[in-house]
C-alpha positions, 0 to 999 in steps of 0.5 A, a space after each residue: 354425740 361429741 358435744 354431749 361428751 364434752 359437757 359430760 352427759 354421755 355414758 358408756 354405750 354412747 362413748 363406745 358408739 362414738 368410738 366406732 363412728 371415729 373408727 370408721 372414719 379413720 380417726 384412729 386417735 379419737 376412736 382410741 380415746 373414746 373407747 378408753 373413756 367408756 372403760 370396761 363396757 367395751 365387747 371384744 369386737 370394740 377392743 379389737 377396733 381399738 387395738 387396730 386403731 392403736 396399731 395404726 397409731 404405732 402404739 404396738 405393745 398396747 395394740 398387742 395387749 388388746 388384741 390378745 384380750 379381744 381373742 380371749 373374750 371371743 371376737 366374732 372374727 377371729 381371722 381379723 385378730 390373727 391378721 393384726 397379730 401378724 402385722 404386729 409381728 411383721 412391724 417388729 421384724 418377726 418373720 416366723 411369728 407373722 408367718 404363723 399369724 397369717 397362717 392362722 388367720 387363713 385357717 380361721 376364715 380363708 375368705 376374710 376380706 382383709 
């Protein structure tokens, strides 16, 4: 897939798949780049993946913007989005906001594995 991307013959869905593969391997910078190259074709769960990748890259504002967008679009695992919002708030030193987000995550899915 990467070779096809480099020669310019990879379409949006294939770029999203490449982003997924990079994300799963912990290659967060590459994942964020591939999701970005795919443009507006990403669904809410892929937007969530991109938000997490950006968070791991310390791009907190970008991550927050995308996780909000993913929530609005209807992620399949809302608890995961709340967990990321809690991490973002914690990173900023906003203890009360982090507490609310983590509580929302537990309410959304008490058995979420993260």
